[in-house]
C-alpha positions as CSV (number, residue, x, y, z in Angstrom):
1,X,59.3,46.3,-35.0
2,X,63.0,46.1,-36.0
3,X,64.8,43.6,-38.2
4,X,68.4,42.7,-37.6
5,X,70.5,40.3,-39.7
6,X,73.7,38.5,-38.6
7,X,76.1,36.0,-40.0
8,X,75.7,32.3,-39.0
9,X,78.3,29.6,-38.6
10,X,80.5,29.0,-41.7
11,X,79.9,29.0,-44.5
12,X,78.5,32.4,-43.7
13,X,77.3,35.2,-45.9
14,X,79.1,38.5,-45.2
15,X,77.1,41.7,-45.0
16,X,78.6,44.1,-47.6
17,X,80.1,41.3,-49.6
18,X,77.3,38.8,-50.2
19,X,74.3,40.9,-49.2
20,X,73.6,44.5,-48.2
21,X,71.4,45.3,-45.2
22,X,71.4,47.6,-42.3
23,X,69.2,47.4,-39.3
24,X,65.7,48.2,-40.5
25,X,62.4,49.3,-38.8
26,X,59.1,48.0,-40.1
27,X,55.9,49.9,-39.4
28,X,52.5,48.2,-39.3
29,X,49.4,50.4,-39.9
30,X,45.6,49.9,-40.0
31,X,45.2,47.7,-37.0
32,X,41.8,49.3,-36.4
33,X,40.5,47.9,-39.8
34,X,42.0,44.4,-39.9
35,X,42.9,41.7,-37.5
36,X,46.0,40.7,-39.5
37,X,48.2,43.1,-41.5
38,X,51.5,42.7,-43.2
39,X,54.5,44.7,-44.1
40,X,57.8,44.0,-45.9
41,X,61.5,44.9,-45.9
42,X,64.1,44.5,-48.6
43,X,67.6,43.0,-48.6
44,X,70.0,43.4,-51.5
45,X,71.7,40.1,-52.6
46,X,75.1,40.8,-54.2
47,X,76.4,38.8,-57.2
48,X,80.1,38.4,-56.8
49,X,80.9,36.1,-59.8
50,X,83.0,33.9,-57.5
51,X,82.4,30.1,-57.3
52,X,81.6,29.3,-53.7
53,X,79.4,27.1,-51.6
54,X,76.0,28.1,-50.3
55,X,76.3,30.9,-47.8
56,X,73.8,31.8,-45.1
57,X,72.7,34.6,-42.8
58,X,69.9,34.9,-40.3
59,X,67.4,37.7,-39.7
60,X,65.5,38.0,-36.4
61,X,62.8,40.3,-35.0
62,X,63.5,42.9,-32.3
63,X,60.4,44.1,-30.4
64,X,60.3,47.8,-29.3
65,X,62.1,48.3,-26.1
66,X,59.9,49.3,-23.2
67,X,56.7,48.5,-25.1
68,X,54.1,46.1,-23.7
69,X,51.6,44.1,-25.7
70,X,53.9,43.5,-28.7
71,X,55.7,40.2,-28.9
72,X,57.7,38.3,-31.5
73,X,55.7,35.2,-32.6
74,X,56.8,32.1,-34.4
75,X,58.8,32.0,-36.6
76,X,60.8,35.0,-35.2
77,X,64.0,34.1,-37.1
78,X,64.5,33.6,-40.8
79,X,67.6,31.9,-42.2
80,X,68.5,33.0,-45.8
81,X,70.6,30.6,-48.0
82,X,72.3,32.3,-50.9
83,X,73.0,29.7,-53.7
84,X,75.9,30.3,-56.0
85,X,75.0,30.8,-59.7
86,X,78.6,30.8,-61.1
87,X,79.4,28.0,-63.5
88,X,82.7,26.1,-63.1
89,X,83.3,23.3,-65.7
90,X,82.7,19.8,-64.2
91,X,81.5,21.3,-61.0
92,X,78.8,18.9,-59.7
93,X,75.2,19.9,-58.9
94,X,73.9,18.5,-55.7
95,X,70.2,17.8,-55.2
96,X,68.6,17.8,-51.7
97,X,65.5,18.6,-49.8
98,X,65.2,21.9,-47.9
99,X,64.9,19.9,-44.6
100,X,64.9,16.3,-43.4
101,X,61.5,16.6,-41.8
102,X,58.2,18.5,-42.4
103,X,54.8,18.5,-40.7
104,X,51.4,18.6,-42.4
105,X,47.9,18.6,-40.9
106,X,45.5,15.9,-42.2
107,X,43.0,17.4,-44.6
108,X,45.5,19.8,-46.0
109,X,48.1,19.9,-48.8
110,X,51.7,21.0,-49.3
111,X,54.2,21.3,-52.1
112,X,57.4,19.2,-52.0
113,X,60.3,20.4,-54.1
114,X,64.0,19.4,-54.5
115,X,66.7,22.1,-54.2
116,X,69.7,22.2,-56.6
117,X,73.0,23.5,-55.2
118,X,75.0,24.6,-58.2
119,X,74.4,25.9,-61.7
120,X,72.0,23.9,-63.9
121,X,73.0,24.1,-67.5
122,X,70.4,21.7,-69.1
123,X,66.9,20.6,-68.4
124,X,66.4,17.2,-66.6
125,X,63.8,15.2,-64.7
126,X,64.0,13.6,-61.2
127,X,61.8,10.8,-60.0
128,X,60.3,11.3,-56.5
129,X,59.3,8.2,-54.5
130,X,56.8,8.2,-51.7
131,X,56.8,5.3,-49.1
132,X,54.3,4.7,-46.3
133,X,52.6,2.0,-44.4
134,X,49.4,4.1,-44.6
135,X,49.0,4.8,-48.3
136,X,45.3,5.4,-48.0
137,X,45.9,8.6,-46.0
138,X,47.3,10.7,-48.9
139,X,47.6,11.1,-52.7
140,X,50.0,12.9,-55.0
141,X,48.1,15.4,-57.1
142,X,50.3,14.9,-60.1
143,X,49.9,11.1,-60.0
144,X,46.7,10.2,-57.9
145,X,47.0,6.5,-58.5
146,X,50.7,6.0,-57.8
147,X,53.5,6.7,-55.3
148,X,56.0,8.1,-57.8
149,X,56.0,11.4,-59.6
150,X,58.5,13.1,-61.9
151,X,59.6,16.7,-61.1
152,X,61.5,18.9,-63.6
153,X,64.5,21.2,-63.3
154,X,64.9,23.9,-65.9
155,X,68.1,25.7,-66.9
156,X,69.0,28.3,-64.3
157,X,66.5,27.2,-61.7
158,X,67.4,26.3,-58.1
159,X,64.1,24.5,-57.3
160,X,62.3,21.7,-59.0
161,X,58.7,21.8,-60.1
162,X,56.4,20.8,-57.2
163,X,54.9,17.5,-56.2
164,X,51.7,18.3,-54.4
165,X,50.9,16.1,-51.4
166,X,47.2,15.9,-50.4
167,X,46.3,14.3,-47.1
168,X,42.8,13.1,-46.3
169,X,40.8,14.2,-43.3
170,X,38.9,11.5,-41.4
171,X,37.1,11.3,-38.0
172,X,39.5,8.6,-36.6
173,X,42.2,9.5,-34.1
174,X,45.4,7.9,-35.4
175,X,48.1,10.0,-33.9
176,X,51.0,11.1,-36.0
177,X,51.6,9.1,-39.2
178,X,54.7,9.3,-41.3
179,X,55.7,8.8,-44.9
180,X,59.1,9.0,-46.5
181,X,60.1,10.8,-49.7
182,X,63.3,10.0,-51.6
183,X,64.4,10.6,-55.2
184,X,66.4,8.9,-58.0
185,X,69.2,10.8,-59.8
186,X,68.6,11.3,-63.5
187,X,70.4,8.7,-65.6
188,X,73.4,9.4,-67.7
189,X,74.2,12.7,-65.9
190,X,77.4,12.2,-64.0
191,X,77.6,15.8,-62.8
192,X,74.4,15.4,-60.7
193,X,74.8,14.1,-57.2
194,X,72.8,13.7,-54.0
195,X,73.2,16.2,-51.3
196,X,72.1,16.2,-47.7
197,X,69.3,15.6,-46.8
198,X,68.3,13.2,-49.6
199,X,65.4,11.8,-47.6
200,X,62.4,13.8,-46.4
201,X,60.1,12.5,-43.6
202,X,56.6,13.9,-43.7
203,X,54.6,13.8,-40.4
204,X,50.9,13.8,-40.9
205,X,49.4,15.3,-37.8
206,X,45.9,14.2,-36.6
207,X,43.3,16.8,-36.1
208,X,40.8,14.4,-34.3
209,X,40.4,14.1,-30.6
210,X,39.8,11.4,-28.0
211,X,38.0,12.8,-25.0
212,X,38.7,11.0,-21.7
213,X,36.2,11.6,-18.8
214,X,34.8,10.0,-15.7
215,X,31.7,7.9,-16.1
216,X,28.6,9.3,-14.5
217,X,28.2,12.5,-12.6
218,X,31.0,14.8,-11.5
219,X,30.3,14.1,-7.8
220,X,29.7,10.7,-6.1
221,X,29.0,9.9,-2.4
222,X,30.5,6.8,-0.9
223,X,30.8,5.4,2.7
224,X,34.1,5.4,4.4
225,X,33.7,1.6,5.1
226,X,33.3,0.7,1.4
227,X,36.9,-0.4,1.0
228,X,38.2,-0.5,-2.6
229,X,35.9,1.4,-5.0
230,X,36.0,0.8,-8.8
231,X,36.1,4.2,-10.5
232,X,35.4,4.2,-14.3
233,X,36.7,6.2,-17.2
234,X,35.4,6.5,-20.7
235,X,36.9,7.4,-24.0
236,X,34.8,9.2,-26.6
237,X,35.7,9.3,-30.3
238,X,37.0,7.0,-32.9
239,X,40.6,5.7,-32.8
240,X,42.6,3.3,-34.9
241,X,44.6,1.7,-32.1
């Protein structure tokens, strides 16, 4: 399968100036021994020592032309954001989430981090806050009895330490439940600002089912002169609403 990388809308990373990559072909082997195999490819990220905003490029998969049985699954594109590491005096650092929304299946866990756009020159701590109408559906591993957790940034890092969100699995169908994650800026640090997005919505997806079926047998016999006949349905499973 082939990999191709292109620039995206400005601010865009330029091949040859911000990164170096030519169209690459990746070969998978050993399909007869494993159901799932992996391979890798490399891209050189170039350090230009110029202060600039975050620049991006996108990689996408190209399936072999004329070959059947090989398709590109999801995700089949990968957006790469290159963060600037050049320090400019008084240049603010912006904190943000990677996206404004994420999904997690009940009964699983996921790490939540804050990204820093800009150069971090001293260690600091940020307070993450979790808000939900269904606080019994999850805990935060770093603070199991609360809805706040502190995450740390170290000098030179572009990501905070993680807050681990753990969701509970139950046998009740509840549909999708949501919680909101925000953060407070560290006090007395005027060069730290909020970027976009500064709020993360986490959708907890239900893995339980409600089964709807007809009552009785799959065939009934009725007379044509019966008039209106009351057919019945039943729902099997537990549900909250």
